[in-house]
N, C-alpha and C positions, 0 to 999 in steps of 0.2 A: 504494500500500500504506500509506504514511504517513497519508493522509487517512482511510482505513478505520479504522486503529488509533485515531486521534485522535477520530473520530466515535463509535467504540465506547466509549472512555473517557469522553467527554462524556455519553453516555447513561447509563453506569454511575453517574457522579457525580450526574446529575440524579435517577436512581432512588433513590439513597442519600439525597440531600437531601430528596426528597419523603417518604420513609419516616421520616426523622428529624423532619421538621416535623410529620407526623401523630402520631408518638409524643409529641412535645413538647406538641401540642395536647391529647392525651388526658391527659397528666400534669397540665397546667394545669387542665383541666376537673375532674379528680379532686380536685385541691387546693382548688379553689373549692367543690366540694360538701362536702368535709370541713370547710372553714372555716364554711360555712353551718350544718352540723350542730352544730359546736361553739358557734356563736353562739346557735342555737336552744336547745340544751341549757342554756347559761348563762342565757338569759332565763327559762326555766322554773325553773331552780334559784334564781335571784334572786327571782322571784315567790314561790316557796315559802318562802324564808327571810324575806322581808318579811312575808308573811302570818303566819308564826309569831310574829314580833316584834309585829305589830299585835294579835294575839290576847292577848299578854301585857300590852301597855302601852296599847292603845286610843288611840294617837296619830294625829291626823288626817294627819300627814306620811306615815306608813306607808300610809295609804289612797291618798294621791296617788301614791306610788311603785308601789303595786300596780296602779293604773289605768294608769300609764305602761308597766309591764311587760306587762300584758295588751294594751295598744294595740300595742306593738312585736311581740308574739307574733302578733297577728292581722294587722298591717300592717308587715311587716319593711321597714325602709328599705334602699334600694339602696346609698347611699354615706354611711352614718352616721358622723359624725366625733366622736360622743360628746357633742354639745351639743344640748340640748333648747331649741327656740325656741317661746316662748309665742305663741299666736295669738288668745287671748281674755284678758279681764281678769276 
């Protein structure tokens, strides 16, 4: 009888653990999606702000920033640490 009760409790714990892991994975996935949406929205907002500044001042630096924003919007980095590495001179 003891073995039956122990086996039943182990199955219950395993089921609960599996459900909790599944829920945790779903929450993590949702958080990642929300973060991606926030970053995407921020990139578009930054590009619009810089375009407005560029229209007012016609500074070449703004054009460079606009190009970077557009690049990131079309090619989002996976693990961007905020540092832009130049690959050309």
